[in-house]
C-alpha positions in Angstrom: 17.5 -11.2 14.0 18.8 -8.4 11.5 17.9 -5.0 12.4 15.2 -3.1 10.4 16.3 -0.4 8.2 14.1 2.8 8.2 14.6 5.7 5.9 13.3 9.2 7.4 12.8 11.7 4.6 12.1 14.9 6.6 13.4 18.5 5.9 12.5 19.9 9.5 15.8 18.9 11.3 14.3 18.8 14.8 11.5 16.5 13.8 13.8 14.4 11.9 16.2 14.1 14.9 13.2 13.5 17.2 12.0 10.5 15.0 15.6 9.2 14.5 16.0 9.2 18.3 13.1 7.3 19.1 13.3 4.9 16.4 17.0 4.1 17.3 15.7 3.5 20.9 13.6 0.7 19.6 16.6 -0.7 17.9 15.9 0.3 14.4 18.8 1.2 11.9 17.8 4.8 10.9 19.0 6.9 8.0 17.8 10.3 7.6 17.5 12.3 4.4 16.8 16.2 4.5 15.8 17.0 1.1 13.7 15.3 -1.9 16.5 14.7 -4.2 18.6 12.8 -1.5 15.3 11.2 -0.3 14.5 9.8 -3.8 18.0 8.6 -4.5 18.3 6.6 -1.2 14.7 5.3 -1.4 15.1 3.9 -4.9 18.6 2.7 -4.9 18.8 0.9 -1.5 16.5 -1.7 0.2 14.6 -0.6 3.3 12.0 -2.2 5.8 10.0 1.3 5.9 10.2 4.6 4.5 8.8 7.7 6.6 8.2 10.4 4.2 7.4 14.0 4.6 5.2 15.1 1.8 6.4 18.8 1.9 10.1 18.8 0.8 12.4 20.9 -0.9 13.3 19.7 -4.2 11.2 16.7 -5.1 8.1 16.4 -3.1 6.9 13.3 -1.2 4.2 12.4 -3.5 6.6 12.2 -6.4 9.0 10.1 -4.2 6.1 7.8 -3.2 4.9 7.4 -6.9 8.6 6.6 -7.9 9.1 4.1 -5.0 5.8 2.3 -6.2 7.3 1.7 -9.6 10.2 -0.3 -8.3 10.4 -4.0 -8.1 10.7 -4.4 -4.2 7.7 -3.3 -2.1 8.7 -1.1 0.6 6.2 0.2 3.3 5.5 4.0 3.4 4.2 6.0 6.2 3.5 9.6 5.3 3.7 12.7 7.4 1.3 15.3 6.4 0.0 18.6 7.8 -3.6 19.0 9.4 -4.5 21.3 6.2 -3.4 18.9 3.5 -6.2 16.3 3.1 -5.7 16.4 -0.7 -2.1 15.3 -0.1 -3.1 12.5 2.1 -5.8 11.1 -0.3 -3.2 11.5 -3.2 -0.7 9.6 -1.1 -2.9 6.7 -0.3 -3.9 6.4 -3.8 -0.2 6.5 -4.9 0.3 3.5 -2.6 1.3 4.8 0.9 0.5 2.5 3.7 -0.5 4.9 6.4 -0.1 8.6 7.5 0.5 10.6 10.7 -0.8 14.1 10.9 1.6 16.7 12.2 1.9 17.7 14.8 1.8 14.2 16.0 2.7 12.5 19.2 5.8 10.1 19.3 3.7 7.6 21.0 1.3 7.6 17.9 4.2 7.6 15.4 5.7 4.4 17.0 2.3 2.8 17.2 2.0 3.3 13.3 5.3 2.0 12.7 4.8 -1.0 14.9 1.4 -1.7 13.2 3.0 -1.6 9.7 5.7 -4.1 10.8 2.9 -6.5 12.3 1.0 -6.5 9.1 4.1 -7.4 7.3 5.0 -10.3 9.8 1.3 -11.7 9.5 1.6 -11.9 5.8 5.1 -13.4 6.0 4.0 -15.9 8.4 1.1 -17.3 6.4 3.1 -19.8 4.0 -0.2 -21.4 2.7 -1.4 -17.9 1.6 1.9 -17.1 0.0 2.5 -20.4 -1.7 -0.8 -21.1 -3.3 -1.8 -19.9 -6.8 -5.3 -18.7 -7.0 -7.4 -19.3 -10.0 -10.6 -17.3 -10.4 -12.1 -17.6 -13.9 -9.5 -16.6 -16.1 -7.7 -14.4 -13.4 -4.6 -16.1 -12.0 -3.0 -14.6 -8.7 0.3 -15.8 -7.5 1.1 -14.4 -3.9 4.6 -15.6 -3.8 5.6 -13.4 -6.8 2.9 -10.7 -6.2 1.9 -11.0 -9.9 -1.5 -11.7 -11.7 -2.3 -12.7 -15.2 -5.7 -12.4 -17.1 -5.9 -14.9 -20.0 -2.3 -15.6 -19.4 -1.4 -12.0 -20.0 0.4 -10.2 -17.3 -1.3 -7.4 -15.4 0.8 -4.5 -14.1 -0.6 -3.7 -10.6 0.7 -1.4 -7.8 1.3 -2.7 -4.4 -1.9 -1.7 -3.0 -3.9 -2.8 -6.1 -2.3 -6.3 -5.6 -3.0 -6.2 -2.0 -6.7 -5.3 -2.7 -7.2 -7.9 -5.2 -5.4 -10.8 -3.2 -7.7 -9.9 0.0 -10.8 -10.3 -2.4 -9.4 -13.5 -4.0 -8.8 -15.2 -0.4 -12.5 -15.1 0.2 -14.3 -15.0 -3.1 -18.1 -14.1 -2.8 -17.8 -12.4 0.5 -19.2 -8.9 0.4 -16.8 -6.3 2.1 -17.8 -2.8 3.2 -15.5 0.1 2.2 -14.5 0.5 5.8 -13.5 -3.3 6.2 -11.4 -2.9 3.1 -9.7 0.1 4.4 -8.8 -1.6 7.7 -7.7 -5.0 6.3 -5.6 -3.5 3.2 -4.7 -0.1 4.3 -4.6 -0.5 8.1 -6.4 1.3 10.8 -6.7 5.0 10.9 -8.3 5.8 7.5 -11.8 6.4 8.5 -13.5 9.0 5.9 -11.1 7.8 3.2 -13.7 5.3 1.5 -13.2 7.2 -1.8 -9.5 5.7 -1.9 -11.1 2.2 -1.9 -13.5 3.3 -4.9 -10.5 4.7 -6.8 -8.5 1.5 -6.4 -11.3 -0.7 -7.3 -12.0 1.5 -10.7 -8.2 1.2 -11.6 -8.4 -2.6 -10.8 -11.3 -2.9 -12.9 -9.8 -1.3 -15.8 -7.0 -3.7 -15.7 -8.6 -7.1 -15.3 -11.9 -6.6 -16.7 -13.1 -7.0 -20.3 -15.6 -4.2 -19.8 -14.8 -2.3 -16.6 -18.4 -0.8 -16.9 -19.8 -4.3 -16.8 -17.5 -6.1 -14.4 -17.2 -9.8 -14.2 -14.8 -10.1 -11.3 -15.0 -7.2 -8.7 -18.7 -6.3 -8.6 -20.6 -3.9 -6.6 -23.3 -5.0 -4.1 -25.4 -1.8 -3.9 -25.9 -0.3 -0.5 -23.1 -2.5 1.0 -19.9 -2.7 -0.8 -17.9 -5.0 -3.2 -17.3 -8.7 -3.7 -15.0 -10.9 -6.0 -17.5 -13.0 -8.3 -16.0 -16.1 -9.8 -17.0 -16.1 -13.4 -16.6 -19.5 -15.5 -13.1 -20.3 -16.9 -13.5 -19.9 -20.7 -9.8 -20.6 -21.8 -10.1 -18.1 -24.5 -7.8 -15.2 -25.1 -9.0 -11.6 -24.2 
């Protein structure tokens, strides 16, 4: 099996070396970038299986790197490294599309557990050919898991990686009501308690992209006091 490639973008040399050593012990192929400019160049020009990204970096900060990575065609999981006092950065990072975070100071065991959890989620998605081959049609919304693309009235919808993951999760079980905490666990992974507003902001952005009127949604509807569900409106066949 080909070794997974991990990019570590961390300016604190001791922390970067500690991460590199432990990941290498697990047979990952690890590259370290010590500043934001180098990290951005490597993150966007090469293909990685995971990027471990410190948010406080000299040059270009981690939030900007995360945003730029999420504009590229290839989806790459991102694990953020944040400080205890930077809750706003964690929220922004998750909303920009980061997959998980670890708070400094962190234990190596926790970091390795988060890395393995991310890879398990990817393997689970890859091991479900029926889910990734079947195109889902919900009203005038069409979702293609294989190409990670969506259209409404045959017009392409530009979605971020996490927006697509959230939409696909709803589309697999239309009509089922999900609590925000359930969506956090399923789409973002464990460890995001208290970040329900991240779900809200992603749903608001999804509505602005797929609904005729985001204030009166037809697809992603609110079930007051519980959460959200994907409603299946009638197929009209007309243009938006």
